[in-house]
N, C-alpha and C positions, 0 to 999 in steps of 0.2 A: 504493500500500500504506500503510495507517494503522497506526502502532505506538503502543499505549497502554502507557507505562511506569508502574510504580508511582510514586505521588506522591513518596515519600521520595527517589527517585533524582534528582529535579529540584533538590534542595536539599542536595546532598552537599558536605562540606567540601572545601577545596582539596586536601587530602592524598589524597582519593579520586578526583581527576581522572583518573589513569591507569586506574583500574577502570572509570570511566564511559566512557572512550574505547574500552576493550576491549569493553564491552557494545555500544556503537554500531557498532563495526567488525564484531562478530559478527552483529548484526542485518542490516547492509548486505550482508555476504557471503552470508547465507542468502537474502536477497531476490533478489540478482542470480543466485545459483545456480538458484533456483526459476524466475526469469524466463527464464534460458537454457534450462532444461529444457522450459518451455512452448513457447518459440520453436522448439526443435528438433523438436517433435512437430507443429507447425502448418505447417511449411514444405514441404509436398508430399513427405513421406517416400516413398522408393521401396519397392515391394513386395520381399520377399525373392526370391532367385534362383528362377526358374521359377514364380513366381506372377504374376498379372496383376491390375491394379486395375479394379474395376467401380465407376464413379462413382455418387455419391448421386443419386437421382432416381426418377421413376416408370417403370413399364413395364406393359404389358397382359399379364395372366396368364390362362391358360385357353384353351379352344377352342370356337368356335361350331359346334355339332354339326349345324346345318342348313346343309349345303353339298353341292356337286355330287359330291364323292368319297364322300359318306355316311361320312365319318370322324368319330371323336369318341365318347367315352363320357360318360355323364351325370355322372361324377365330375370331368370336366374343366370343368364349368360351375357357375355362370354365369361368363362372361368378365367380368373386373373389373380395375380399375387398382390397382396396389400400389406403394407408395413404400418404397424400401429405402435405408438408410444406405450409405455407401461400405464396400466390403469387398474383400478380396483372395482369390483362388481359384487353386488349382494349374492350371497350363497343361496338365499331363499327369496321367494316372491314376497311382496309386502303383505302382511297379514291384515285381517279384518280388524283386529284390536288396534293395530298401529294406525290404520287409515281412519278408523272412527275417531281416534284421539285427535288426529289432524283436522278432521271435519269440524269437530267441536270448537276448534280455535279459529274458525273462519266466520266472518260476518255474513257472507253470502255463499251458499253451496250449490245453488241451482245450476251453475255452469260446470260444476266439478263432478257431481255425483247424483245418481238417481237410484233410490231404493226400490224394492219390489219383493214378491214372494220367493223368487229364486236368487236372492242376493244375500250374501253372508253378513251384511250389516243391516240393522233395522233402526228405526227412529221411534223412541219411546219417551213420552212427556217432553218433547222438544229436544232431546239429546240423542245423538247417534251412539250405537253400541253394537258389538258383535253379537250375533245370535248365540243363544246358550249352547255351549259345546263346540262352537265354531271359531273360538278366539284365535286359534292357530291355523285356520284355513285361509286361503288367499282372499284378499279383498277383490270384489268384482263389480262390474258395471259403473266404473268411473270413466269420464271422458279423458281424452289425451291431456286436457288442461288440468284435470284433477291429478293425474299421474305426475305431470311435470311440476305442478305446484307442490305436491307432497315431497318430491325429491329435493326441490330447492329449499323447502322448509327445514330439512334435516342436514343441510350443507352438502347435498349431493346433486346429481343430475340424472336424467334418463341416459342410458347408454346409446351410442350411435348404433346404426344397423350393423356396421362392420365389427364393432366391439362385441355386440351381442353374438354375432355368428362365430367369432373366434372363441368366445367363452363357451359356446355350445359344442363346437366340433374340434377344437384344438388345432393342431398343425398337421394332422394325418388324413385330412379330407374325409372323415367318417360321415356316414349318411345320417345316423342318429346320434344323440349325445353319448350313448353307451357303446356305440360301435356300428357295425353293419347288419347285425341280426334283426330280424323282423320284430316289431313291438309285441309285447304281451302285457297282461295286467299285473305282472310282478315288477315290471320296470316303469310302467307309465299308465296313466289313466287312459284307457283305450276302448273306444266304441261303447262307452257307457251311456245309458239313456237316463236323463234327469227325470223324465216322467215316471220311470220305474224305481229309481234309486234315491231320488231327492238329492240332498247335499252329499250323500255317500258316493255320488258319482265323482266327487272331488276327493282329494287327500290333503292332510295337513302339509304345510309347506316344507317340513323337514322329513317327510316320509319318502319311501321308495329310493333308498340310497343306491340300490343296484342299477338304477337308471340314470345316475348322475353323470355329468359331463366330465371330460378329462381334468378339469380344474376343480371338480367336486361340487358343482352347482346342481341343485335339485330342480326337477321339473322344467328343464329347458325344452322338454316336449311334454305335451299334455297339460292337464289341470286347466289353465286359462291362457288365452292368447296374451302376449305381453307387448305393450306399447314400447316403442323406441323413439329416439329423438327425431329421426329423419322424415322429411316429406317423401312421398312415394313418387317414383317416376319409373315406368316399366322399361325404359331403355337407359337408365342411369349407368349401368355397368359398362355401356359402350364408351363412356367418356369420363368415368369417375377418376379422381386423382388416386395415385398409388400410395400416397402418404396420408394417413389419418383422414379418410373421406368422411365428410359431414352430411352427405346427402344434398339434394337440390336446394337452392336458395328459397324457392317458393313451391307451392303445390296446392292441391285440393284435398288430398287425404294423407294421413300419416301411416307409417309402416307398423305392423304388428308381426310378431314372430312366435313360433313354437307350437301351434295347434292348441286344442282344448280336450276336455274329457270325452267328447263324442266323435271327433273327426277321425278319419281313417289314416293309415300309415303314411300315405302320400303327403299329407299336410303336416306331419310331425317331423319331416326331414329338417336337418339343420340349415338348409339353404332356402326353404320355401318362404316366399314373401307374400304376406297378406296385407290388406290396407283398408282403412276406414276413415271417414271424415272425423276430424279431431273433436267435434262437438257432439258426436253420437254416443249413445249409451246402449251397450249390449251386455247381456249377463256373462258372456264369455271373455270379457276384457279385464285384464289385470296388468301387473307390471312388477319390475324390480329396478333398483337404482344403481348407478355407477358413480365413480369419483376419480378425478385425476390426483395422483399423489403429490 
């Protein structure tokens, strides 16, 4: 660190020696305080509780639609390599208990959330609360604005589409979070009918560890579709940047990823792209948050 003092401070009379010492001590203290702060941020800081680190580096994004399964949509191509900075992402989907707490702190919730008979949160005596026994189930039926607002309220953000996909599939181009094996109800909520099972069509956010992604994230397939930050554009991969893509600057709908409790295997692939208008409420919509370290 180079410190340029005003010239007159270098030729101060002896009576000013104490003042000069105070100046130097102050500068030294500021320098070492700053140095300590930099060191504390560079020494492998641990992610907050229940978040996981995804290391900086490349991964392959997208899906080759010429395959034996005849899986894949045109908006999943072309397959391309993306390099992402390190980031942290929630191990679990945001729960009904946590989202209800957020809603109770908002003056106006009409744009953020809509309750109903198939929603894990209810409103009782003017207060939002998780339904009995569903405190650890995923919050559902919030708009994109509700998901975005919650993440910001806890010092996080929604993951980008690229961050979500890397967290779901890792760096080995797997089709599903657990690998390439076809889904079953031991790994993922799969082809479950809400009309028959009610809320048991879903699972608690920390359930089904055998279906976790390479980074240990639960329910990156099934349970609920997850909002991400990006606007949707079906040909975005044709021209997206290779370094930390953020999605189109504008759009009509926002991207959701991961499938839900009812959808078939095709939609649970780590590369499948769903989309919905950000103001819409559907019972299969949920989310998790991310954060830059």
